[in-house]
Each structure stands twice: as structure tokens, then as C-alpha cells.
C-alpha positions as CSV (number, residue, x, y, z in Angstrom):
1,M,33.6,-37.0,226.5
2,H,34.4,-36.6,222.7
3,D,35.5,-33.0,223.2
4,K,37.8,-34.1,226.1
5,L,39.4,-36.8,223.9
6,H,39.9,-34.3,221.0
7,S,41.5,-31.8,223.4
8,C,43.8,-34.5,224.7
9,G,44.7,-35.5,221.2
10,S,45.5,-31.9,220.3
11,A,47.5,-31.5,223.5
12,V,49.5,-34.6,222.7
13,L,50.3,-33.3,219.2
14,V,51.5,-30.0,220.7
15,L,53.7,-31.8,223.3
16,I,55.3,-34.1,220.7
17,W,56.0,-31.5,218.1
18,G,56.1,-28.4,220.2
19,S,53.3,-26.8,218.1
20,D,50.6,-27.8,215.8
21,P,52.6,-28.7,212.6
22,A,50.7,-28.2,209.4
23,G,47.3,-28.1,211.1
24,E,47.5,-31.6,212.5
25,S,44.8,-30.9,215.0
26,S,42.4,-29.7,212.3
27,L,43.0,-33.0,210.4
28,V,42.3,-35.0,213.6
29,H,39.1,-33.0,214.0
30,E,38.1,-33.6,210.4
31,A,38.8,-37.3,210.7
32,E,36.7,-37.6,213.8
33,S,33.7,-35.7,212.3
34,Q,30.7,-37.3,210.6
35,P,31.0,-37.6,206.8
36,P,28.6,-35.6,204.7
37,H,25.4,-37.5,204.0
38,K,24.3,-35.7,200.8
39,V,27.5,-35.6,198.7
40,D,25.6,-36.4,195.5
41,E,23.0,-33.7,196.1
42,N,25.8,-31.2,196.7
43,L,27.5,-32.2,193.4
44,W,24.2,-31.7,191.5
45,K,23.9,-28.2,193.1
46,N,27.4,-27.4,192.2
47,R,26.7,-28.6,188.6
48,E,23.6,-26.4,188.4
49,Q,25.5,-23.4,189.7
50,L,28.3,-24.0,187.1
51,E,25.8,-24.2,184.3
52,E,24.2,-20.9,185.5
53,I,27.6,-19.2,185.6
54,L,28.4,-20.4,182.1
55,F,25.1,-19.1,180.9
56,L,25.9,-15.7,182.4
57,L,29.4,-15.8,180.8
58,E,28.0,-16.2,177.3
59,S,28.5,-12.9,175.4
60,T,24.8,-12.7,174.4
61,N,23.9,-12.3,178.1
62,W,26.3,-9.4,178.8
63,P,25.2,-5.8,179.0
64,P,25.1,-4.1,175.6
65,V,28.0,-1.7,176.6
66,L,30.2,-4.7,177.3
67,Q,29.2,-6.5,174.1
68,L,30.4,-3.5,172.1
69,Q,33.8,-3.5,173.8
70,S,34.1,0.3,173.2
71,T,37.0,0.8,175.5
72,A,40.3,-1.0,176.2
73,E,39.0,-1.8,179.7
74,D,35.9,-3.5,178.2
75,A,38.1,-5.5,175.8
76,E,40.3,-6.6,178.7
77,L,37.2,-7.6,180.8
78,V,35.9,-9.6,177.8
79,S,39.2,-11.4,177.6
80,V,39.1,-12.2,181.4
81,L,35.5,-13.4,181.1
82,G,36.5,-15.7,178.2
83,R,39.3,-17.3,180.3
84,L,37.0,-17.7,183.2
85,G,34.4,-19.3,181.0
86,E,37.1,-21.8,179.8
87,K,38.0,-22.7,183.4
88,F,34.3,-23.1,184.4
89,R,33.6,-25.3,181.3
90,S,36.6,-27.5,182.2
91,T,35.4,-27.8,185.8
92,L,31.9,-28.6,184.6
93,K,33.2,-31.3,182.3
94,S,35.3,-32.8,185.1
95,L,32.2,-32.9,187.4
96,E,30.0,-34.4,184.7
97,T,32.7,-37.1,184.1
98,F,32.9,-37.9,187.8
99,Q,29.1,-38.1,188.2
100,S,28.8,-40.3,185.2
101,K,31.5,-42.8,186.4
102,N,30.0,-42.7,189.9
103,S,26.5,-43.4,188.7
104,E,27.8,-46.3,186.6
105,F,29.7,-47.7,189.6
106,V,26.6,-47.4,191.8
107,F,24.4,-49.0,189.1
108,N,26.8,-51.9,188.6
109,T,27.2,-52.4,192.3
110,G,23.5,-52.6,192.8
111,W,23.1,-54.8,189.7
112,S,25.7,-57.3,191.0
113,F,23.8,-57.6,194.3
114,Y,20.5,-58.0,192.5
115,A,21.9,-60.6,190.0
116,S,23.5,-62.8,192.7
């Protein structure tokens, strides 16, 4: 039944606009799907992966040949790795800030129910 409704909804979009403008049917499908149940768990996994990437991007963990930067290509690669490290650090910081605010919000919400 759900699939038939979704098909009808997509067909209506195509009839109204003549095609599927800007992926409207995929938005409809996404809105009708179940939300993820383990968002916080996924955020912690992402955080762990970012920390592992940053560890690998530290120059002390590079192969000795790359640490020496003996060629122009090695020097360019080191520059690129440095810029990537900055972007990953920024992303990790954003994720940490989000998790901190979210944890505080959840704690305060729980505490307000407990206190009342």
C-alpha cells in the first residue's frame, strides 16, 4: 500500500511539473522513511574515525621517505596533507561542539522532568 501511495505521489509530481524537478520524489521518499534510531552512536563513530584520520595525518606517523620531503612531489604532498589535517581538525571541533551542546540539552531536559 505504501509503495502504491509513493508511486502515486511521484506520478502527481511528474504530471504537475512535467518532470521530477530538483529531485522532489527523492525528497518525498526521504520524508516518508523512518528516521535513524542511532544518530548519537553514528556521531561517536564519526568522531572516532576523525580522530584516527588526524592521528595518521600527524607527520610522526608518515613513512620516513615522506618525512624527509626529498622531492618536490613529497613537499607538495606534505602541504596537501597539512591542509587536509586542518579541515579534519575543524570538522572534529564542530562535531565535538555539537555533541557537547546536544548532551547538555538532553541532560537539562531530563533534569527538568525529574525536578518537576
